[in-house]
PAZAPA-4460 file (N, C-alpha, C; in steps of 0.05 Angstrom, whole numbers, plus 32768, in hexadecimal, padded with zeros to 4 digits):
% residues 61
    n_x    n_y    n_z   ca_x   ca_y   ca_z    c_x    c_y    c_z   seq   type   mol
   800E   7FE4   8001   8003   8003   8006   8011   801F   8006     1      M     A
   8028   8018   800D   8034   802C   8012   8045   8036   7FF7     2      Y     A
   804D   8023   7FEA   805E   8025   7FD3   804C   8037   7FBC     3      L     A
   8035   802D   7FBC   8021   8038   7FA8   801C   8053   7FB1     4      V     A
   801C   8059   7FD0   8016   8077   7FD5   8029   808C   7FCC     5      L     A
   8044   807D   7FCC   805D   8091   7FCC   805D   8091   7FAC     6      I     A
   8053   807A   7F9C   8054   8080   7F85   8042   8094   7F79     7      G     A
   8028   809A   7F88   8014   80AC   7F80   8019   80C9   7F84     8      W     A
   8028   80C5   7F9D   8038   80E4   7FA8   8047   80EA   7F95     9      L     A
   8058   80DF   7F89   8071   80E3   7F75   805E   80F1   7F5A    10      Y     A
   804C   80DE   7F52   8041   80E7   7F3D   802E   8106   7F3D    11      F     A
   8026   8107   7F53   8010   8123   7F5D   802B   8135   7F5A    12      V     A
   8042   812F   7F66   8056   8148   7F6B   805F   814E   7F51    13      L     A
   8065   813B   7F3B   8068   813C   7F22   8058   8151   7F0F    14      M     A
   803C   8149   7F14   8027   8153   7F06   8025   816F   7F15    15      L     A
   802D   8177   7F2E   8029   818D   7F37   8045   81A6   7F2C    16      A     A
   8051   8195   7F28   806B   81A8   7F1E   8071   81B2   7F06    17      V     A
   805B   819B   7EF4   8057   81A9   7ED5   803E   81BC   7ED5    18      G     A
   8035   81C7   7EEA   801C   81D9   7EE6   802B   81F3   7EE6    19      Q     A
   801A   8207   7ED8   801F   8220   7ED0   8022   8236   7EE7    20      N     A
   8018   8231   7EFD   801C   8240   7F18   801C   8238   7F2C    21      S     A
   8029   8247   7F3F   8024   823A   7F5C   8010   8235   7F67    22      L     A
   7FF5   823D   7F63   7FDD   8243   7F72   7FCE   8224   7F62    23      P     A
   7FD5   821B   7F4B   7FD1   8207   7F3B   7FDA   81EA   7F42    24      Q     A
   7FF0   81F0   7F49   7FFE   81E0   7F55   7FFB   81D3   7F71    25      S     A
   7FF8   81EC   7F86   7FE9   81E6   7F9E   7FCF   81D5   7F99    26      L     A
   7FC0   81D8   7F90   7FAA   81D6   7F89   7FAB   81B2   7F80    27      L     A
   7FBC   81B3   7F73   7FBE   8193   7F67   7FCB   818B   7F80    28      V     A
   7FDE   818F   7F8E   7FE9   817D   7F9D   7FD2   817C   7FB9    29      V     A
   7FC3   818E   7FC1   7FAC   818E   7FD0   7F98   8174   7FCC    30      L     A
   7F89   817C   7FB2   7F79   816B   7FA8   7F80   814C   7FA1    31      L     A
   7F93   814F   7F90   7FA0   8130   7F8C   7FB2   8125   7F98    32      L     A
   7FC1   8130   7FAD   7FD4   8124   7FBC   7FC5   8126   7FE3    33      G     A
   7FC6   813B   7FE9   7FBD   8139   8003   7FA5   812C   8006    34      F     A
   7F91   8136   7FFD   7F74   8129   8007   7F76   8109   8002    35      L     A
   7F7A   8103   7FE9   7F7A   80E2   7FE8   7F8C   80D3   7FF9    36      P     A
   7FA5   80E4   7FFB   7FBB   80D0   8010   7FAF   80CF   802B    37      T     A
   7FA0   80E2   8038   7F9A   80EB   8050   7F80   80D4   8056    38      W     A
   7F6D   80D1   8040   7F58   80C3   8045   7F62   80A6   8041    39      L     A
   7F7A   809A   8035   7F82   8082   8031   7F8A   807B   8048    40      V     A
   7F9F   8092   8057   7FA8   808A   806E   7F94   808A   8089    41      V     A
   7F81   8099   8086   7F6C   809B   8099   7F5A   807C   809A    42      W     A
   7F53   8073   8086   7F4A   805C   807F   7F58   8042   808E    43      I     A
   7F71   8047   807F   7F8A   802E   8089   7F88   802A   80A7    44      A     A
   7F88   8047   80B7   7F8A   804A   80CF   7F72   8040   80E2    45      G     A
   7F5C   8042   80D6   7F41   8045   80DE   7F3F   8021   80E3    46      R     A
   7F47   8017   80CD   7F47   7FF6   80D0   7F59   7FF1   80E7    47      K     A
   7F72   7FFD   80E4   7F88   7FED   80FB   7F78   7FF5   8115    48      R     A
   7F73   8010   811D   7F69   8012   8132   7F50   7FFB   813B    49      R     A
   7F3E   7FF6   812D   7F2C   7FE6   812F   7F34   7FCD   8136    50      Q     A
   7F4A   7FBA   8129   7F52   7FA9   8132   7F5F   7FA9   814D    51      R     A
   7F71   7FB9   8154   7F78   7FC0   816A   7F66   7FC0   8183    52      L     A
   7F4E   7FCD   817E   7F3B   7FD0   8191   7F2B   7FB6   8196    53      R     A
   7F2B   7FA5   817F   7F20   7F90   8184   7F30   7F7C   8190    54      D     A
   7F49   7F7E   818E   7F64   7F6C   8198   7F61   7F6F   81B2    55      A     A
   7F5C   7F8E   81BC   7F5C   7F94   81E0   7F42   7F87   81E8    56      Q     A
   7F2E   7F87   81D7   7F12   7F7D   81E4   7F17   7F63   81EA    57      E     A
   7F1E   7F54   81D5   7F21   7F2F   81D6   7F39   7F2C   81F3    58      R     A
   7F4E   7F3E   81F7   7F62   7F38   8207   7F55   7F3E   8224    59      D     A
   7F44   7F55   8222   7F40   7F5E   823F   7F1E   7F4A   824B    60      G     A
   7F1B   7F47   8237   7EFD   7F36   8241   7F00   7F19   8245    61      A     A
***
């Protein structure tokens, strides 16, 4: 998962570098880089936290 994420961020960075202006570049990085990356990390972290919570409940009960 992390390798794909790193590749995607590299692609977005190259896409942003090719834009005509700084605001366009920042918008590309925000909309195509930061938001999808945050969503993927949040979903993966949520699943991990749920598994840890279930394991703690199993061990505590």
